[in-house]
C-alpha distance (Angstrom), angle and dihedral (degrees) to the residues before:
residue distance angle dihedral
M1 . . .
G2 3.79 . .
S3 3.81 97.3 .
P4 3.82 121.8 94.7
N5 3.78 118.7 -88.6
P6 3.84 102.0 -87.2
F7 3.81 91.0 -148.9
R8 3.81 91.6 61.0
L9 3.81 92.7 61.7
R10 3.78 112.6 105.5
Y11 3.80 133.0 -172.4
T12 3.82 94.1 -81.4
E13 3.80 91.5 57.5
Q14 3.79 95.3 41.1
Q15 3.78 94.8 52.5
R16 3.82 88.4 72.5
D17 3.80 90.9 60.1
I18 3.78 111.7 45.5
A19 3.81 92.8 177.7
A20 3.82 90.5 57.0
F21 3.80 91.0 48.1
V22 3.81 93.4 52.0
R23 3.80 91.3 44.3
T24 3.82 93.4 52.4
F25 3.80 98.9 38.4
G26 3.80 111.4 113.3
V27 3.79 106.3 -127.8
D28 3.81 90.2 -155.5
M29 3.81 87.2 71.5
L30 3.81 86.8 74.5
D31 3.81 89.7 60.6
V32 3.82 88.3 76.9
L33 3.82 88.3 70.2
P34 3.82 120.8 82.5
S35 3.79 116.5 -114.1
D36 3.82 94.7 -136.2
Q37 3.80 129.4 87.0
S38 3.82 94.9 -97.2
I39 3.80 92.9 97.2
W40 3.81 93.1 59.5
D41 3.80 102.8 53.6
R42 3.81 105.4 34.1
L43 3.76 139.6 47.8
V44 3.81 113.2 -75.5
V45 3.81 117.9 -166.4
I46 3.81 118.5 -162.7
R47 3.79 106.8 -165.7
S48 3.78 131.3 177.7
A49 3.76 143.9 128.4
S50 3.78 118.2 -74.7
G51 3.78 113.3 -65.7
A52 3.79 101.0 17.7
G53 3.81 93.5 123.1
K54 3.82 105.0 -92.6
T55 3.79 96.9 134.1
S56 3.80 93.3 43.9
T57 3.80 90.0 51.6
L58 3.81 90.5 53.1
R59 3.76 93.7 43.3
V60 3.80 94.9 57.6
F61 3.84 87.0 68.6
T62 3.82 95.2 54.8
P63 3.82 117.7 106.3
D64 3.82 94.6 -110.1
S65 3.80 90.8 57.1
L66 3.80 95.5 41.0
L67 3.80 93.1 50.8
Q68 3.80 91.7 47.4
I69 3.81 89.7 51.6
L70 3.81 93.8 46.7
Q71 3.80 93.4 46.3
T72 3.81 95.8 49.3
A73 3.82 101.7 34.1
S74 3.81 92.5 94.6
R75 3.81 93.3 59.5
D76 3.80 105.7 23.1
E77 3.80 122.4 67.6
G78 3.82 94.1 -155.7
A79 3.80 92.6 53.0
R80 3.80 90.3 45.8
V81 3.81 90.9 54.5
L82 3.81 90.7 47.8
K83 3.80 90.6 50.3
S84 3.81 90.8 52.4
A85 3.80 91.0 49.6
L86 3.82 91.4 50.8
E87 3.79 90.0 49.6
R88 3.81 90.2 50.3
I89 3.80 93.3 57.8
G90 3.81 93.7 42.0
A91 3.80 102.1 -106.1
L92 3.80 91.1 121.0
V93 3.79 110.5 35.7
Y94 3.80 119.3 170.4
A95 3.79 108.6 -64.2
R96 3.82 93.6 -19.4
R97 3.76 120.9 85.7
R98 3.78 134.5 -168.8
F99 3.79 118.5 -143.0
G100 3.77 130.6 -167.1
V101 3.80 123.3 -117.8
L102 3.80 101.1 -156.3
V103 3.81 114.4 -154.8
S104 3.79 118.8 178.0
V105 3.80 112.2 -153.4
G106 3.77 96.7 -166.1
N107 3.77 131.9 160.6
D108 3.82 97.0 -61.2
Y109 3.81 90.6 79.4
R110 3.80 89.0 62.0
S111 3.80 89.1 67.2
L112 3.80 87.3 73.1
I113 3.80 87.0 68.9
D114 3.81 93.0 58.1
L115 3.81 102.3 30.0
G116 3.77 105.0 28.4
P117 3.80 134.7 68.0
H118 3.77 123.8 -65.5
G119 3.79 131.3 -119.7
V120 3.80 120.1 5.6
G121 3.80 91.6 -10.4
Q122 3.79 90.5 63.4
Q123 3.80 91.4 57.0
K124 3.82 91.2 48.6
V125 3.80 92.1 54.2
F126 3.82 90.0 45.9
F127 3.81 90.9 53.5
K128 3.81 92.0 45.4
L129 3.79 92.7 53.2
L130 3.81 92.8 43.2
D131 3.82 92.2 47.8
A132 3.80 90.2 53.0
R133 3.77 93.1 50.3
V134 3.80 94.4 44.2
L135 3.79 91.5 53.7
A136 3.81 92.9 43.9
R137 3.82 90.3 52.5
L138 3.83 88.6 45.7
V139 3.79 93.2 57.7
E140 3.81 93.0 44.2
A141 3.81 91.9 48.7
A142 3.82 93.4 46.1
L143 3.80 92.1 51.2
T144 3.80 90.5 50.1
M145 3.80 91.9 47.2
L146 3.81 89.8 52.2
S147 3.82 91.5 45.7
L148 3.81 91.5 -118.6
K149 3.78 132.8 141.1
S150 3.79 124.3 -128.4
A151 3.82 89.4 -102.0
D152 3.83 87.7 64.0
A153 3.81 94.7 55.8
E154 3.81 93.1 108.6
R155 3.81 88.7 65.2
V156 3.81 89.7 64.8
K157 3.80 119.4 76.3
L158 3.79 132.8 -177.3
R159 3.81 113.2 -148.8
P160 3.81 130.6 -178.3
L161 3.79 117.9 -110.0
T162 3.77 122.8 -126.7
G163 3.80 120.9 -98.6
A164 3.80 132.0 31.6
A165 3.81 94.9 -35.8
G166 3.80 90.1 53.4
D167 3.80 91.9 48.5
A168 3.81 90.3 53.1
A169 3.81 89.5 48.3
R170 3.82 91.4 51.1
E171 3.79 90.5 52.5
A172 3.78 89.7 48.9
F173 3.83 88.1 49.8
R174 3.81 89.8 56.5
Q175 3.80 92.0 50.5
L176 3.79 96.6 43.2
L177 3.80 102.3 36.1
P178 3.80 110.1 22.9
D179 3.83 92.4 155.3
V180 3.81 99.7 47.8
F181 3.81 101.3 31.2
E182 3.82 116.7 129.5
P183 3.82 111.3 178.9
A184 3.79 94.6 -157.6
V185 3.79 102.5 46.0
G186 3.81 103.9 20.0
V187 3.78 115.1 -143.1
D188 3.78 135.8 -53.0
A189 3.79 118.4 -121.7
A190 3.82 94.2 -115.9
S191 3.81 93.4 56.4
L192 3.79 91.7 43.1
L193 3.79 92.6 51.3
A194 3.80 93.4 47.5
E195 3.82 92.0 49.6
V196 3.79 98.0 47.6
R197 3.80 92.6 45.1
S198 3.78 88.3 52.6
Q199 3.82 89.7 51.0
E200 3.80 91.0 48.9
R201 3.82 91.8 50.6
G202 3.79 89.7 48.8
V203 3.80 93.2 56.0
L204 3.81 92.6 44.7
R205 3.83 91.3 49.4
L206 3.78 89.9 55.2
L207 3.79 91.5 49.7
D208 3.82 90.7 49.4
S209 3.80 94.3 45.2
L210 3.80 116.2 123.9
I211 3.79 89.3 -156.7
P212 3.83 117.4 77.5
V213 3.81 110.1 -99.5
N214 3.78 123.1 -135.0
W215 3.80 94.7 -138.6
E216 3.82 92.8 -175.5
L217 3.80 88.5 71.1
E218 3.80 93.1 51.0
S219 3.80 121.3 90.1
G220 3.78 123.2 -125.8
H221 3.78 140.9 169.2
A222 3.78 120.9 -89.3
R223 3.79 89.9 -155.3
L224 3.80 140.3 4.2
Y225 3.82 96.9 -78.6
S226 3.78 93.2 -179.4
L227 3.84 88.5 75.6
P228 3.85 98.8 63.4
F229 3.80 87.3 35.3
L230 3.82 92.6 59.6
S231 3.79 92.2 36.7
G232 3.80 93.7 59.4
I233 3.80 107.5 36.3
E234 3.78 136.4 88.2
I235 3.81 121.6 -146.7
F236 3.83 115.7 -131.3
L237 3.79 130.8 -167.7
D238 3.81 115.2 -159.8
D239 3.84 88.3 -15.1
E240 3.81 92.2 -56.1
P241 3.84 122.9 108.9
A242 3.81 107.3 -96.4
Q243 3.83 92.4 -149.6
I244 3.81 93.1 -135.6
D245 3.82 128.1 122.2
P246 3.81 125.2 -161.9
V247 3.80 125.0 -128.9
L248 3.79 117.0 -162.9
L249 3.80 113.0 -131.5
F250 3.81 115.0 -169.7
D251 3.80 112.0 -167.0
D252 3.84 130.4 -170.5
V253 3.81 93.1 20.1
H254 3.82 88.1 156.4
D255 3.83 87.6 71.7
L256 3.81 92.1 65.9
A257 3.78 120.4 97.1
P258 3.82 111.0 -101.3
S259 3.82 92.5 -107.2
Q260 3.82 91.1 50.7
R261 3.79 92.2 47.4
D262 3.81 90.9 50.1
A263 3.81 90.7 49.0
L264 3.81 92.1 49.7
Y265 3.81 91.8 48.6
E266 3.80 90.8 50.4
Q267 3.80 91.3 54.8
L268 3.79 95.5 44.1
L269 3.82 92.4 49.4
D270 3.82 90.7 64.0
R271 3.82 103.2 120.9
S272 3.81 91.9 -159.8
V273 3.80 86.8 72.4
H274 3.79 113.0 87.7
V275 3.79 102.4 -176.6
G276 3.80 115.8 107.8
R277 3.80 110.9 -102.1
W278 3.76 126.6 -178.5
I279 3.76 133.5 -178.6
A280 3.81 126.8 -156.8
E281 3.80 115.6 -165.4
R282 3.76 141.1 151.3
K283 3.77 121.4 -106.1
S284 3.80 87.4 -116.9
A285 3.82 88.1 74.9
A286 3.82 88.1 71.9
P287 3.81 106.9 18.9
E288 3.80 97.4 159.8
E289 3.79 91.3 43.8
E290 3.80 89.2 54.1
L291 3.81 91.6 49.8
R292 3.80 90.7 47.8
G293 3.78 91.7 47.3
S294 3.83 91.1 -135.2
T295 3.81 129.2 132.0
H296 3.81 112.0 -168.6
G297 3.78 93.0 -79.1
R298 3.81 92.7 -53.6
E299 3.80 96.7 -78.0
F300 3.79 87.2 152.2
L301 3.78 138.4 38.4
L302 3.80 106.5 -96.8
I303 3.79 118.4 -161.0
R304 3.79 112.0 -168.6
L305 3.77 97.9 -160.6
E306 3.81 98.3 -156.4
D307 3.81 92.3 50.8
E308 3.79 93.3 46.5
L309 3.81 92.7 50.5
M310 3.80 88.8 60.5
T311 3.81 97.0 45.6
G312 3.78 119.6 100.8
S313 3.79 125.8 -141.6
R314 3.80 89.8 -97.0
G315 3.77 95.6 42.5
G316 3.77 127.0 -100.0
A317 3.79 128.9 82.4
S318 3.80 117.0 -41.6
P319 3.82 115.0 -174.5
Q320 3.80 87.7 174.6
R321 3.79 90.9 62.9
L322 3.79 91.3 50.3
E323 3.80 92.0 48.9
R324 3.80 91.1 47.1
T325 3.81 93.7 48.8
L326 3.79 96.1 46.6
G327 3.79 93.6 38.8
S328 3.78 89.7 54.8
I329 3.80 90.7 53.3
A330 3.82 91.9 47.4
N331 3.80 95.3 47.0
S332 3.80 93.2 48.5
R333 3.81 91.4 49.7
A334 3.79 94.8 48.2
A335 3.82 98.0 39.8
V336 3.83 98.2 88.7
P337 3.84 99.4 44.1
L338 3.82 91.4 43.7
S339 3.79 94.1 49.6
A340 3.82 89.3 47.5
V341 3.82 89.0 66.4
A342 3.82 94.8 41.5
V343 3.80 95.6 -102.2
N344 3.79 105.5 146.2
E345 3.81 99.2 -177.3
S346 3.80 120.7 90.5
F347 3.79 121.7 -113.0
T348 3.81 93.1 -103.2
Q349 3.80 91.8 47.4
L350 3.80 88.6 56.6
L351 3.82 88.4 58.5
T352 3.80 92.6 54.1
E353 3.78 103.1 89.7
P354 3.81 119.2 -153.9
A355 3.81 118.8 -124.5
P356 3.84 105.2 -43.6
P357 3.80 116.6 -114.2
V358 3.78 117.5 -103.1
E359 3.80 101.5 -103.0
P360 3.81 128.7 179.7
A361 3.81 90.6 -108.4
L362 3.82 90.6 58.6
L363 3.79 93.2 48.1
E364 3.80 89.7 48.4
A365 3.81 89.3 50.9
V366 3.83 90.1 54.9
R367 3.80 92.0 47.9
A368 3.83 94.0 47.1
T369 3.80 96.0 46.6
M370 3.81 92.6 45.6
Q371 3.80 91.2 48.4
E372 3.81 91.6 51.4
A373 3.82 92.3 50.6
E374 3.81 91.8 47.1
G375 3.81 90.3 50.0
I376 3.80 91.2 57.0
A377 3.81 91.1 47.3
I378 3.82 91.5 51.5
K379 3.78 89.9 52.6
H380 3.80 92.4 41.6
P381 3.85 108.9 30.6
R382 3.81 90.5 -171.9
Y383 3.83 86.2 85.2
I384 3.82 97.7 52.1
G385 3.80 89.6 105.1
W386 3.81 90.3 53.3
V387 3.79 91.1 54.5
E388 3.82 93.9 46.7
D389 3.80 90.1 50.0
A390 3.80 90.5 49.9
R391 3.82 91.3 52.0
E392 3.79 90.8 54.6
S393 3.80 93.1 45.6
T394 3.81 96.4 47.5
A395 3.80 94.4 48.0
V396 3.80 90.4 84.1
L397 3.81 98.8 35.2
E398 3.79 131.6 99.1
P399 3.84 112.6 -105.0
L400 3.81 95.5 -103.3
E401 3.80 92.3 49.4
A402 3.80 90.2 46.4
A403 3.81 93.1 50.8
T404 3.80 90.2 48.4
L405 3.81 92.3 51.0
W406 3.81 92.1 49.4
R407 3.80 91.0 47.3
E408 3.79 91.2 50.7
R409 3.82 90.4 51.6
T410 3.81 88.3 54.3
L411 3.80 91.6 50.9
L412 3.80 92.0 48.0
M413 3.79 93.6 47.8
R414 3.80 91.9 50.2
R415 3.78 90.4 45.9
D416 3.83 92.2 49.6
L417 3.81 90.6 48.0
S418 3.79 91.5 52.1
R419 3.80 90.2 54.9
S420 3.81 98.2 42.3
Q421 3.78 126.5 90.0
P422 3.84 115.4 -123.1
T423 3.83 112.0 -99.4
L424 3.81 134.0 -167.3
F425 3.81 93.0 -127.3
E426 3.79 128.9 37.2
I427 3.82 109.2 -117.1
E428 3.78 111.8 -161.5
V429 3.80 113.4 -110.9
P430 3.81 109.7 -137.3
V431 3.80 118.0 -116.4
E432 3.81 88.1 -121.3
R433 3.80 86.4 73.4
V434 3.81 87.9 69.5
E435 3.79 90.9 63.2
Q436 3.80 90.3 49.7
L437 3.81 92.9 52.5
S438 3.80 98.7 36.5
S439 3.81 122.3 90.8
S440 3.78 140.1 157.7
A441 3.80 87.4 -96.7
T442 3.81 93.8 57.0
K443 3.81 90.9 45.8
T444 3.81 89.5 52.4
A445 3.80 90.7 47.4
A446 3.81 90.1 50.2
R447 3.81 90.7 51.4
L448 3.82 89.4 51.9
F449 3.82 92.3 48.5
V450 3.82 91.1 50.3
A451 3.81 91.5 51.0
K452 3.81 93.5 47.8
E453 3.79 96.9 44.4
N454 3.80 94.9 45.1
K455 3.81 99.8 34.2
L456 3.80 92.3 -118.4
P457 3.83 124.9 155.5
Y458 3.78 114.5 -90.9
Y459 3.80 107.7 161.0
F460 3.80 107.7 69.2
G461 3.79 141.3 108.0
P462 3.84 134.0 61.8
G463 3.82 93.3 -80.7
V464 3.81 91.7 54.5
L465 3.81 90.8 47.8
A466 3.82 90.2 53.5
E467 3.81 91.7 49.2
L468 3.80 90.9 49.5
S469 3.80 89.2 60.1
S470 3.81 91.2 72.4
R471 3.82 83.6 -142.4
N472 3.80 91.1 -61.0
V473 3.80 118.0 126.7
E474 3.81 95.3 -156.2
Q475 3.80 92.5 50.4
Y476 3.80 88.9 49.3
L477 3.81 91.7 49.9
T478 3.80 91.1 48.9
V479 3.81 93.9 56.9
A480 3.80 92.3 37.2
G481 3.80 88.1 53.3
D482 3.81 90.0 55.2
L483 3.81 90.4 51.8
F484 3.80 91.9 45.4
E485 3.81 88.8 56.6
L486 3.81 88.2 55.7
M487 3.80 88.8 52.3
T488 3.81 89.1 50.3
S489 3.79 91.3 53.4
A490 3.80 91.4 46.5
V491 3.81 91.7 53.9
V492 3.81 91.6 48.4
L493 3.82 89.2 52.1
R494 3.82 88.9 49.8
R495 3.79 95.7 -125.0
G496 3.78 98.0 116.3
A497 3.79 131.0 -94.3
Q498 3.81 96.5 -97.5
L499 3.83 111.2 117.6
S500 3.78 120.7 -141.6
A501 3.77 121.9 -132.2
S502 3.80 90.4 -110.7
E503 3.81 92.8 53.5
Q504 3.78 92.2 49.9
D505 3.79 93.5 44.6
E506 3.79 93.7 50.6
R507 3.81 93.8 49.0
I508 3.81 92.9 45.7
R509 3.81 92.4 51.3
R510 3.80 88.4 51.1
A511 3.82 90.6 51.7
S512 3.81 88.9 51.0
R513 3.81 92.0 53.5
Q514 3.79 90.2 47.8
L515 3.81 91.3 54.2
W516 3.81 91.3 50.8
D517 3.80 90.6 49.0
A518 3.81 92.4 49.2
I519 3.82 97.0 53.3
P520 3.84 98.3 86.4
R521 3.81 91.8 57.4
R522 3.80 99.2 29.0
V523 3.81 101.6 64.4
P524 3.82 137.6 32.5
N525 3.84 113.2 -86.1
G526 3.81 85.2 10.2
P527 3.84 98.2 171.5
E528 3.82 90.4 55.7
V529 3.80 91.6 47.8
L530 3.80 89.9 49.0
A531 3.81 90.7 50.8
L532 3.82 91.7 51.9
L533 3.80 93.1 47.7
R534 3.82 91.2 48.3
V535 3.81 89.8 53.1
I536 3.82 91.5 51.8
A537 3.82 94.2 42.5
E538 3.82 94.8 49.1
R539 3.80 92.6 48.5
S540 3.81 89.2 46.7
H541 3.81 91.4 52.5
D542 3.80 92.8 48.8
E543 3.81 92.8 49.0
T544 3.79 94.3 43.5
F545 3.79 95.5 55.0
R546 3.79 99.6 44.8
V547 3.81 108.2 134.9
T548 3.81 94.0 -108.2
A549 3.83 95.8 41.9
P550 3.81 89.9 -135.5
Y551 3.81 93.0 178.4
A552 3.80 98.4 44.5
P553 2.92 132.4 -149.8
G554 3.80 83.3 25.7
V555 3.78 147.7 -87.1
T556 3.80 118.6 -83.3
G557 3.78 103.3 161.9
T558 3.76 150.3 10.5
A559 3.79 135.3 -112.9
I560 3.79 136.1 -144.4
V561 3.78 128.2 -161.2
L562 3.81 112.1 -94.5
S563 3.79 92.7 -127.3
E564 3.82 90.7 51.4
R565 3.78 91.1 52.0
D566 3.79 89.1 53.7
A567 3.82 89.6 48.0
L568 3.82 89.2 58.1
F569 3.81 87.4 72.1
N570 3.82 98.2 39.2
E571 3.80 106.2 103.9
S572 3.79 91.1 -166.1
D573 3.80 90.7 59.4
S574 3.80 112.1 103.6
R575 3.81 90.7 -132.3
Y576 3.81 95.1 53.3
H577 3.82 97.6 101.2
H578 3.81 93.8 36.7
H579 3.80 89.3 58.1
E580 3.80 96.6 44.0
R581 3.83 94.3 110.0
L582 3.81 92.9 46.3
R583 3.82 91.5 48.0
R584 3.80 92.1 50.4
T585 3.80 93.7 44.2
L586 3.81 95.3 47.4
A587 3.80 91.4 47.9
T588 3.80 91.7 51.4
A589 3.81 93.6 46.4
V590 3.82 92.5 49.3
S591 3.82 95.3 44.2
H592 3.83 91.3 51.0
N593 3.82 92.8 47.0
L594 3.80 93.9 -115.6
L595 3.78 87.4 120.9
E596 3.81 119.4 35.9
M597 3.79 111.1 -146.5
S598 3.78 118.5 -151.3
P599 3.83 108.1 -111.0
E600 3.81 91.1 -136.9
P601 3.83 131.4 30.3
V602 3.81 116.8 -95.5
Q603 3.82 119.7 -132.7
V604 3.83 110.7 -131.2
K605 3.80 129.1 156.3
G606 3.79 92.0 -7.1
R607 3.82 93.6 -56.2
Q608 3.78 135.8 94.9
W609 3.79 116.3 -115.6
I610 3.79 135.3 -169.8
V611 3.80 108.1 -139.5
L612 3.80 119.9 -146.1
Y613 3.80 112.5 -164.5
L614 3.78 124.6 -167.7
N615 3.78 115.9 -109.6
R616 3.81 102.3 -92.4
L617 3.81 93.5 -122.3
L618 3.82 88.9 60.8
C619 3.81 91.0 60.0
P620 3.83 103.2 73.0
D621 3.80 93.6 62.2
Y622 3.82 87.6 60.5
Q623 3.83 93.1 39.2
L624 3.78 91.1 -117.5
P625 3.81 126.7 155.3
L626 3.79 120.4 -106.8
Q627 3.80 98.9 -134.5
R628 3.78 118.1 107.2
G629 3.78 122.1 -134.4
G630 3.80 101.5 72.9
F631 3.80 115.1 100.1
R632 3.79 140.1 139.4
E633 3.77 120.6 -135.4
L634 3.80 122.2 -125.4
P635 3.80 131.4 -176.6
V636 3.80 111.0 -117.5
S637 3.81 90.9 -120.0
R638 3.81 90.7 54.7
L639 3.80 92.4 47.6
A640 3.81 89.5 49.7
D641 3.82 91.1 50.6
L642 3.81 92.2 48.8
L643 3.80 90.2 50.5
E644 3.81 92.9 49.8
S645 3.80 91.4 46.9
R646 3.80 91.9 49.9
I647 3.81 92.4 49.4
R648 3.82 91.5 49.6
S649 3.80 90.5 50.0
S650 3.81 90.8 49.8
V651 3.81 92.0 49.5
Q652 3.81 91.6 48.8
A653 3.81 91.5 47.7
R654 3.80 91.2 52.1
A655 3.82 90.5 47.8
R656 3.82 90.7 51.8
A657 3.80 90.6 48.3
R658 3.81 91.5 51.3
S659 3.79 90.3 47.2
S660 3.81 91.1 51.3
E661 3.79 91.1 49.3
S662 3.80 90.1 49.3
D663 3.80 92.0 49.7
L664 3.79 90.5 49.0
F665 3.81 90.5 50.1
R666 3.83 92.4 49.7
H667 3.81 90.2 47.6
S668 3.79 92.1 52.0
E669 3.82 90.0 47.3
S670 3.81 90.5 55.5
E671 3.82 94.6 49.5
P672 3.83 112.3 106.6
D673 3.78 116.7 -113.6
N674 3.77 105.3 -116.7
G675 3.74 94.3 171.5
């Protein structure tokens, strides 16, 4: 395959090819949005870790995407499905259409903090620059939506409505466009664009000035006037209503300085504004808020993308929905390069291995697991019937299924022994007891034990790949890209693109190690975050592989009492300062999706707990299962002590390593030169 790996393409590459973006966009991503009108007249915040699909979700509403969908829906099934989804949520309603005005508020706005005025003046300059860019993007988006060129901008006019909304828009006109404002006819798009670009250049010239600027003499905006402006105008083409309505889409809001982000939120929360306004930001913009689970009293509609991707149509977790959504994205990305080399199967089909060959390792796994079960039965004859039943059942099973059944019998026998009182005589335990003790969880645990003890592949298949994403599209694409490269190599070697379980497992374990290794440099206070995750992962491994598998299918996280989580943020609590490092580290891990926090408290042992699961891609390196549900509770004080102890051990280990290197260097310096 000579074409680039389609899973390595990111938003910046895709934006140059709108057809490719529409073709590879997963329509299920739109299911996270409500189908009522609430998303069009209030603030909507789409929040997630990096790479979960925020920008792509916004971008599907921009005019380029909408026009591509509308133009190809009659001949392309994918575009037709996207069009139906957009109609369902109200983006395309009858003859009237909504279109997104995408405004990225990246790092350049932060320069206002260092180069601009201070205090209230700083906010005014921020609003002035943002107003100019919002209106510039508005004109550009409207022209695209109307299939016009920039030379046709004079044909488009923006006129105030009647009533209160129109009055507010007229006042905003006066503030934004004092030189081109015409109360009766509004403003044409060409004049508007020229004016706001001039205002933008003026602000940027001041910021670039080598001569100190007297900011008190410079004008600014007391509020974001573009909001009432857009809320109270109608767009006309050739003096006829254009039947299009803008929706403001603010991307990369996490890049703003905290004071700028707060100021933007305050403006967008104004309920007198009736233009659609959406924010996309990373969880790292509000790490403590994410850990607390609070959202300013719910004045806005918050969509936590990772949580929504796991929610079924009837509520509750839905791994099938996640697999379907991500699989759709993967298959659409891989379709063209696979078909180019005459591979007719989809990407996910190529991960579904046929019945594995009977290898010596599998036969040894059957022998070892059967021998262990028989050894227990010899020592405890009460389980002879269990062993005889297992022999009959496994006679018709494939080796892996047989080894798993034998391993489950061992777990159940050990579990039953741990619960039974010692007796003088062995009383046979009926086989029916197996059915009472067995469950899907113990079967899954047995499969994991077999894989670990016999070095068999465990992490493979499209469902596993979806779970490894931890509900993050970029993480999914990263691992999928690794597997796609294996397919590429297989095609070059002329042995088919199908990947074996062993190939997938090996590459996935490597990706897991790479994620662990990247943590210290990937996130703020990375070494502390790594120490915390190591503590949780090591405890999870120890609990998962206890001989009775008491927390089947395994432990992949920890939990803290809800009230103790709240106490982490209570400055009047005596433990507040003692837990400062833990609070900071937990907030960072949650906001960067290295720990998945349960959206709602879990009731266990009469108390409410907040569960913190390891990112699923961290699990393979510790041979942990991928299912959620298994966790071990810890008091906050104990978790804080374990973190501190781990950090001290890491510091001491690094000091010893430096000392050893220094000793080695001094030794080499003292060696005579016999050359």
